[in-house]
Every structure is written in structure tokens, then in C-alpha cells.
C-alpha positions in Angstrom: 145.8 92.4 111.6 142.2 91.7 110.6 141.3 90.9 114.3 142.8 94.2 115.4 140.5 96.2 113.0 137.4 94.4 114.3 138.4 95.4 117.9 138.9 99.0 116.8 135.6 99.2 115.0 133.8 97.5 117.9 135.4 99.9 120.4 134.4 102.9 118.3 130.9 101.6 118.0 130.6 101.2 121.8 131.9 104.7 122.3 129.5 106.1 119.8 126.5 104.4 121.5 127.7 105.6 124.9 127.9 109.2 123.6 124.4 108.9 122.2 123.1 107.7 125.6 124.9 110.5 127.4 123.4 113.1 125.0 119.9 111.6 125.4 120.2 111.4 129.2 121.4 115.0 129.5 118.4 116.2 127.5 116.0 114.2 129.6 117.2 115.5 132.9 117.7 119.0 131.5 121.5 119.1 131.9 122.0 120.0 128.3 121.9 123.8 129.1 118.5 124.7 127.9 119.7 128.3 128.2 116.6 129.6 129.9 116.6 131.0 133.4 114.1 130.4 136.1 112.3 132.3 138.9 111.4 131.2 142.4 107.9 130.9 143.9 106.7 129.2 147.1 103.6 127.7 148.6 102.5 126.4 152.0 100.7 123.0 152.2 98.9 121.2 155.0 100.6 118.0 153.8 103.4 117.7 151.3 103.7 113.9 151.5 105.6 112.4 148.6 107.3 115.7 147.6 111.0 116.2 147.9 113.7 118.4 146.4 113.9 117.7 142.7 110.2 116.8 142.3 108.6 118.0 139.1 106.3 121.0 138.9 103.8 120.6 136.1 101.3 122.7 134.3 98.8 120.9 132.0 101.0 117.8 132.4 104.1 119.5 131.1 107.2 119.9 133.4 107.7 123.6 133.9 109.8 123.6 137.1 111.4 121.8 140.0 110.9 121.8 143.7 114.0 123.4 145.3 113.3 123.2 149.0 111.0 121.8 151.6 110.8 122.7 155.2 108.4 122.8 158.2 107.1 126.1 159.5 107.2 125.6 163.3 104.6 128.4 163.9 101.9 127.0 161.6 102.9 123.4 161.3 102.6 123.6 157.5 105.1 122.4 154.9 106.7 125.3 153.0 107.6 124.3 149.5 110.0 126.4 147.4 110.1 125.8 143.6 111.4 127.4 140.5 109.6 127.9 137.2 111.1 128.3 133.7 111.3 131.9 132.5 108.4 132.6 130.1 105.9 130.5 132.1 103.6 133.2 133.6 101.2 132.0 136.3 98.0 134.1 136.9 97.8 135.3 140.6 94.6 133.4 141.2 96.1 130.0 140.3 96.0 127.0 142.6 98.9 124.7 143.4 98.1 121.1 144.4 100.1 118.0 145.1 98.9 115.3 142.7 99.6 111.7 142.2 100.8 110.1 138.9 98.6 107.1 139.6 98.0 104.3 142.1 101.6 103.3 142.2 103.2 106.4 140.8 105.0 109.2 142.6 103.7 112.7 143.5 104.3 116.0 141.7 103.3 119.6 142.2 100.6 120.6 139.8 99.7 124.2 138.9 96.0 124.8 138.1 96.0 128.2 136.3 93.4 130.8 137.1 92.0 133.5 134.8 93.5 136.7 136.4 95.2 139.2 134.1 97.9 139.7 136.7 100.7 137.2 137.2 102.9 136.1 140.1 106.3 137.7 140.3 109.6 136.1 141.3 109.6 135.3 145.1 105.8 135.5 145.5 103.9 132.9 147.6 100.9 131.1 146.1 98.2 131.0 148.8 95.6 128.8 147.2 97.0 125.3 147.8 95.7 121.7 148.2 97.9 119.2 150.0 98.5 115.6 149.1 95.8 113.0 149.8 96.9 109.8 151.5 95.7 106.8 149.4 95.9 104.6 152.5 93.5 106.8 154.5 91.1 106.9 151.5 91.2 103.1 151.3 90.6 102.7 155.0 87.6 105.1 154.9 86.2 103.1 151.9 86.7 99.7 153.7 85.3 101.0 157.0 82.3 102.5 155.2 82.8 106.0 156.6 80.9 108.7 154.9 80.7 112.4 155.5 77.0 113.3 155.9 
């Protein structure tokens, strides 16, 4: 009987640890029902390399949204990126959106660089001031080749 109790306690402990991991994981990926809504915005980039659906949208390093769509505009040959921002995050209408890198080996994310306008973007607006991703390979090739823009 003593062996049976040890198995029950061990099983309960495993289930408790699994529940703790599940709760932590749902909070990290924001499945825990944060309750807040979101509103859509869009932007058009010359290059959206490294960005895909689900990529973070950050403001001052804090995740405030998610990329929801990415498609090519056949008329302008630019990448149209749709994303949502958390309700309560107001972006001035002179803000810039850039695709930034987390580091040399890190992934890319969409970064919002806020402006100073007293007016804010509304749901469905398009942010016009954008800066596409920079290819690290092309930068390294320019550095090695000694190309300089004079």
C-alpha cells in the first residue's frame, strides 16, 4: 500500500507541474484572455524581409501588437503589412513604422517609432512613414567590397 501512495503523490505532483507550465505558457503567448480588444492598422514597406503573420509589433521594446497579414501589392511592388494594436495604445499620426532586427542572429519585428502629433491613428488607418528591413548580407558585402556612397 505504501508503494501505491508514492505513485499517487508523484502523479499529482506531475499534474501540478504540468498545470503550472500550461498557465505560464498561456500567459506568455497571450492566450490567457487578457480581456482587451485590438484595432487594425496597416503599412506598406519596400522590403518586409523577416516578417510574417504572428510577428511582434513593439513600441519602446514592449509588445503592443501582432502582424495579422502580409501581401504583395502588384501595382506598387511593395509589401502591405496588416497588424493589430492593443486597445489603449494610441499612436500619433506622424509616427514611423520600421522593420527592426533583434540582433545579429535574432529575428525581425515591426517597431513603432512614435511622433509628437496631438492626433492619433484610428482603426483601419495606414501608416505612410515606413522603413523596410535592411539585409545584413548586403551590408556585409558592401563592407567587404569597400563600397561607399560618396
